[in-house]
C-alpha positions as CSV (number, residue, x, y, z in Angstrom):
1,M,-2.4,9.8,3.7
2,V,-0.7,9.4,7.1
3,A,0.0,12.1,8.8
4,P,2.0,11.8,12.1
5,H,0.4,15.3,13.0
6,P,-2.6,17.5,11.6
7,D,-0.5,19.5,9.1
8,D,1.7,17.6,8.0
9,E,-0.7,16.6,5.6
10,I,-0.8,20.3,4.1
11,L,2.7,20.3,4.2
12,G,3.9,17.2,2.5
13,C,1.3,16.8,-0.2
14,G,-1.7,19.1,0.2
15,G,-1.2,20.1,-3.4
16,T,-1.3,16.5,-4.7
17,L,-4.0,15.5,-2.4
18,L,-6.4,18.1,-4.0
19,R,-5.3,17.0,-7.6
20,R,-6.0,13.0,-6.3
21,K,-9.8,14.5,-5.7
22,A,-10.2,16.6,-9.0
23,E,-9.1,13.1,-11.0
24,G,-11.9,11.9,-9.0
25,G,-10.1,9.8,-6.6
26,T,-10.7,8.5,-2.8
27,L,-8.9,10.2,0.0
28,G,-8.6,8.4,3.1
29,W,-6.9,10.7,5.6
30,L,-4.8,8.9,9.1
31,I,-4.2,10.9,11.9
32,V,-1.6,9.6,14.2
33,T,-1.2,11.8,17.1
34,G,-3.5,14.2,19.1
35,M,-4.1,16.5,21.9
36,T,-5.7,15.7,25.4
37,A,-6.8,16.9,27.8
38,E,-5.1,13.7,30.0
39,A,-2.0,15.3,28.4
40,G,-2.0,18.5,29.4
41,W,-3.9,20.5,26.7
42,P,-6.2,23.1,27.5
43,I,-10.2,22.5,27.1
44,D,-10.3,25.3,24.4
45,R,-7.2,24.3,22.3
46,I,-8.3,20.5,21.7
47,Q,-11.6,22.4,20.9
48,Q,-10.0,24.7,18.2
49,R,-7.5,22.3,16.6
50,N,-10.5,19.4,16.3
51,D,-12.3,22.4,14.6
52,E,-9.2,22.6,12.4
53,I,-9.1,19.5,11.5
54,K,-13.2,19.5,10.6
55,T,-12.5,22.4,8.4
56,V,-9.2,21.1,6.5
57,A,-10.9,17.6,5.9
58,G,-14.1,19.7,4.1
59,M,-11.6,21.8,2.3
60,I,-9.3,18.8,1.1
61,G,-12.3,16.3,0.8
62,F,-11.4,13.3,2.7
63,D,-13.8,10.8,2.1
64,E,-12.6,9.3,5.9
65,V,-10.7,10.6,8.1
66,F,-9.0,7.8,10.9
67,N,-7.8,10.0,14.4
68,L,-6.0,7.5,16.8
69,G,-5.5,10.3,18.8
70,L,-1.8,9.0,20.4
71,P,0.6,11.5,22.5
72,P,2.3,13.9,20.6
73,A,6.2,13.4,20.5
74,G,5.4,9.9,22.2
75,L,5.2,7.9,19.6
76,D,8.6,6.3,20.6
77,A,7.5,5.1,24.1
78,L,5.2,3.0,22.8
79,P,4.9,0.0,22.0
80,L,5.9,-1.0,18.0
81,G,3.4,-4.0,17.7
82,D,0.5,-1.9,19.2
83,L,1.5,0.7,16.5
84,V,1.0,-1.8,13.9
85,S,-1.9,-3.4,15.1
86,S,-4.2,0.2,14.9
87,F,-2.4,0.9,11.9
88,S,-3.8,-2.4,10.8
89,E,-6.9,-1.8,11.3
90,V,-7.7,1.2,9.4
91,F,-5.3,-0.3,6.3
92,K,-7.8,-3.2,6.3
93,S,-10.9,-1.0,6.4
94,F,-9.9,1.7,3.9
95,A,-8.2,-0.4,1.3
96,P,-5.6,2.5,0.6
97,E,-4.1,1.8,-3.2
98,E,-1.6,4.6,-2.8
99,V,-0.1,5.5,0.6
100,F,2.0,8.7,1.8
101,V,4.2,8.3,4.7
102,P,6.7,10.7,6.3
103,H,10.4,10.7,5.1
104,H,12.4,8.2,7.2
105,G,15.3,10.3,7.7
106,D,12.7,13.8,9.4
107,V,14.8,15.0,12.5
108,H,10.8,14.4,14.3
109,S,10.8,11.0,16.0
110,D,7.3,10.9,15.3
111,H,7.7,10.5,12.0
112,R,10.2,7.9,11.8
113,V,8.2,5.9,14.0
114,T,5.5,6.6,11.6
115,F,7.1,5.7,8.8
116,D,8.5,2.1,10.6
117,V,4.9,1.5,11.0
118,V,3.6,2.0,7.6
119,A,6.5,-0.3,6.5
120,A,5.1,-3.1,8.2
121,C,1.6,-2.1,7.0
122,A,2.9,-1.6,3.0
123,K,3.6,-5.7,2.8
124,W,2.0,-6.6,-0.3
125,F,0.7,-10.3,0.8
126,R,-1.0,-8.8,4.3
127,Y,-2.2,-6.0,2.4
128,P,-3.0,-6.3,-1.0
129,S,-4.3,-2.9,-1.8
130,V,-1.7,-0.9,-1.8
131,R,0.3,-0.3,-5.0
132,R,2.5,2.8,-4.4
133,V,4.1,3.9,-1.1
134,L,5.5,7.6,-1.4
135,A,7.4,9.4,1.4
136,Y,6.9,13.5,1.4
137,E,9.1,15.8,2.6
138,T,7.6,18.2,5.8
139,V,9.6,21.5,6.3
140,S,11.2,21.7,9.2
141,E,11.5,18.4,9.8
142,T,13.0,16.7,6.6
143,E,15.5,19.0,5.8
144,F,16.9,19.3,9.2
145,G,17.7,15.9,9.8
146,L,22.0,15.5,10.3
147,C,22.4,12.0,9.0
148,R,23.3,12.2,5.6
149,E,23.2,8.7,4.4
150,D,19.1,9.5,5.1
151,A,18.2,12.4,2.9
152,F,15.4,13.1,0.7
153,H,16.5,12.3,-2.5
154,P,13.0,12.9,-4.4
155,N,12.5,10.8,-7.5
156,Y,8.4,11.7,-8.0
157,F,7.5,15.1,-8.7
158,V,3.7,15.7,-8.8
159,D,2.4,19.3,-11.0
160,I,0.3,21.0,-8.2
161,E,0.2,24.4,-10.1
162,P,-3.6,24.6,-10.3
163,Y,-3.8,24.1,-6.6
164,H,-1.0,25.3,-5.2
165,E,-2.7,28.7,-4.2
166,R,-5.7,26.4,-2.6
167,K,-2.5,24.2,-0.5
168,L,-1.8,27.3,1.0
169,E,-5.1,28.9,1.6
170,I,-5.8,25.3,3.5
171,M,-2.6,25.8,5.3
172,G,-4.1,28.9,6.8
173,V,-6.4,27.3,9.1
174,Y,-3.6,25.8,11.3
175,R,-2.6,29.9,11.5
176,S,-0.7,28.6,15.4
177,E,1.9,26.4,13.4
178,L,2.5,29.4,10.7
179,G,5.4,31.8,11.1
180,V,7.2,34.6,9.4
181,F,10.1,33.7,6.9
182,P,12.7,32.9,7.2
183,F,11.1,30.3,9.5
184,P,10.2,27.0,7.6
185,R,6.9,26.9,8.2
186,S,5.9,29.9,6.4
187,V,3.8,31.1,2.9
188,R,6.7,32.6,1.7
189,A,9.1,28.9,2.4
190,M,6.2,26.7,1.5
191,R,5.8,29.1,-2.0
192,A,9.4,28.7,-2.6
193,L,10.0,24.9,-2.0
194,A,7.1,24.6,-4.7
195,E,8.7,26.4,-7.0
196,W,12.3,24.8,-6.9
197,R,10.3,21.6,-6.7
198,G,8.6,22.8,-10.2
199,A,12.0,24.2,-11.5
200,S,13.2,20.7,-11.3
201,A,10.7,18.9,-12.6
202,G,10.0,21.2,-15.7
203,Y,6.1,22.7,-13.8
204,M,5.6,26.1,-12.1
205,A,4.7,24.6,-8.8
206,A,5.0,20.8,-7.6
207,E,5.6,18.6,-4.2
208,A,8.3,16.0,-4.0
209,F,8.5,12.2,-3.1
210,Q,10.6,9.2,-3.0
211,L,9.1,6.7,-4.7
212,L,9.8,3.5,-2.1
213,R,7.8,0.9,-3.9
214,E,5.1,0.1,-7.1
215,R,3.2,-2.6,-8.0
216,Q,1.7,-2.5,-11.2
């Protein structure tokens, strides 16, 4: 799973990750950006975020965590070739079969750049392990894109009812990222989205994705 920022992994596919782990899957977490003292973040906030990442990794059951530590909200200023090289090392090391990536139409530039870089690392002839690529939706980013031609149109749904409450519990680790409804990153909004996606697919709660590529 590729997360431009810590918390995207839970917002977009926390329930699916818990389900994959319960099914016996091996999980990898690529975190693209991070807080650094060089970028002006206070030491205590950096330590808090590192503790959050460690806690979330344990609660989900990630087998490997890769943290590139690139500047948040600054990926579009970095050479694309350098980003592809950094991602490529992780893809070759972990050899994922299923890749979760943010949606290209998200309003946050870090999400769009991350999508483009992952696209370069999903070529079957260079990364033969990759069998499936899925774009996830991130509340507060996916639904705020204004370009209708690049809107999120889900065509793949995962039943997360047995894991939904656990997902919300894990999201609580990122307490500084949560707000009060109608703020999109609120527990109430997350529960409503899961129920709506579930109703679209015949489940009590679901996460929705765009299936971008699949090789049998």
